[in-house]
C-alpha positions in Angstrom: -11.0 16.5 -5.2 -8.9 15.1 -2.4 -8.2 11.5 -1.5 -10.1 10.0 -4.3 -9.4 8.5 -7.7 -10.0 11.3 -10.3 -9.3 9.5 -13.5 -8.5 5.9 -14.6 -7.2 4.3 -17.7 -6.6 0.6 -18.5 -4.2 -1.0 -21.0 -4.1 -4.6 -22.0 -0.5 -5.8 -22.4 1.7 -8.8 -22.9 5.3 -8.7 -21.6 7.9 -11.4 -21.5 10.4 -11.9 -18.7 13.4 -9.4 -18.9 11.4 -7.3 -21.4 10.4 -3.7 -20.9 7.5 -2.2 -23.0 5.7 1.1 -23.3 2.0 0.4 -22.4 0.4 3.6 -23.4 0.1 7.4 -22.8 -1.7 9.5 -20.3 -1.7 12.4 -22.7 -5.5 12.6 -22.6 -5.4 13.5 -18.9 -3.8 16.8 -19.7 -1.7 18.6 -17.2 -1.6 17.1 -13.6 -2.2 19.2 -10.5 0.8 19.4 -8.3 -0.9 17.6 -5.5 -1.7 14.6 -7.6 -0.3 11.1 -7.1 0.0 8.8 -10.1 -0.4 5.1 -9.5 0.2 2.3 -11.9 -0.9 -1.3 -11.1 -0.4 -4.4 -13.3 -2.7 -7.4 -12.9 -2.6 -10.9 -14.5 -5.5 -12.4 -16.3 -7.0 -13.7 -13.0 -6.9 -10.2 -11.4 -3.9 -10.9 -9.2 -1.7 -7.8 -8.6 1.7 -8.3 -10.2 3.3 -4.9 -9.7 2.5 -1.4 -8.4 4.3 1.9 -8.8 3.6 5.3 -7.3 4.8 8.6 -8.7 4.3 12.2 -7.6 3.8 15.3 -9.8 5.8 17.4 -7.4 8.9 16.7 -5.3 7.8 15.0 -2.0 8.9 17.7 0.4 6.4 20.1 -1.3 3.4 17.8 -1.1 1.1 18.2 1.9 0.3 14.5 2.6 -2.6 13.8 5.0 -1.6 13.8 8.6 -4.3 11.5 9.9 -7.0 9.1 8.6 -8.5 5.8 9.4 -6.9 2.5 8.6 -9.0 -0.6 8.3 -7.3 -3.9 9.1 -8.4 -7.5 9.0 -6.4 -10.7 9.4 -6.7 -13.8 7.3 -4.3 -16.4 8.7 -0.8 -14.9 8.2 -2.1 -12.1 5.9 -3.1 -8.6 6.9 -5.6 -6.9 4.6 -5.2 -3.1 4.9 -7.1 -0.1 3.5 -7.3 3.5 4.4 -9.8 6.3 3.9 -7.0 8.8 2.9 -3.7 8.4 1.1 -1.2 7.0 3.5 2.5 7.5 2.5 5.1 5.0 3.4 3.2 2.7 5.8 5.5 1.0 8.3 4.6 -2.3 9.9 6.3 -3.4 13.2 5.6 -6.2 15.5 5.9 -7.0 19.2 5.4 -10.3 21.0 5.8 -9.9 24.8 8.6 -7.3 24.3 10.3 -9.3 21.5 10.4 -6.9 18.5 12.8 -9.1 16.5 11.9 -12.0 14.2 9.0 -10.2 12.5 9.1 -10.1 8.7 6.4 -8.7 6.5 5.9 -9.4 2.8 6.0 -5.7 2.1 6.8 -2.7 4.2 7.1 1.1 3.7 4.4 1.0 1.0 1.7 3.6 0.1 -2.0 2.9 0.7 -4.4 4.3 -1.9 -7.8 5.4 -0.5 -10.3 2.5 -0.5 -7.9 0.1 -2.2 -7.0 -3.1 -0.3 -3.4 -4.1 0.3 -2.5 -7.7 1.3 0.7 -8.2 3.3 1.9 -11.6 4.4 3.4 -12.0 7.9 6.6 -14.1 7.9 8.9 -14.8 10.8 8.8 -16.9 14.0 5.9 -15.2 15.8 2.4 -16.7 15.8 0.8 -13.8 17.7 1.6 -10.4 19.0 0.8 -6.7 18.5 1.3 -5.2 15.1 1.7 -1.4 14.7 0.7 0.2 11.4 2.0 3.8 11.0 2.0 5.9 7.8 5.1 8.2 7.9 3.2 11.5 7.8 0.3 10.6 10.1 0.4 11.8 13.7 -0.8 8.4 14.9 -0.8 4.9 13.7 -3.0 1.9 14.8 -2.1 -1.2 16.8 -3.9 -4.5 16.4 -3.6 -7.7 18.4 -2.8 -10.5 16.0 -2.9 -14.3 16.4 -2.4 -16.7 13.6 -5.6 -18.6 13.0 -5.1 -22.3 13.2 -6.3 -24.3 10.1 
């Protein structure tokens, strides 16, 4: 199975600031295939994403990451909501406003996209419109969108 979630496990937890805890074990999954990606996501009680971590079962240079795919993007004010149909490693966001590539700041950059899982990224900086390029590291091509901050 490629580019799909194969197994999932959930753990309830409570953790105080500056505290580290062991949440549980993945022992029941058995041995992982070398092309597997392990993803841990922590949510609060309202379903808001608190933290996310990605780990590989093989060293990165030996993994054959997808070289192309489709990225879906929609804008909500100063947020971009991204998803992809394949695993997208190290997605880079860059902006351009009439030749000005400086002054763009994104709430996250160089992140992984999990197939069919939405990622919300806030757009900071001085620009209220422009072209945003979205390019996963291993993909041959990225996508560009025209963005304009919606006025409330």
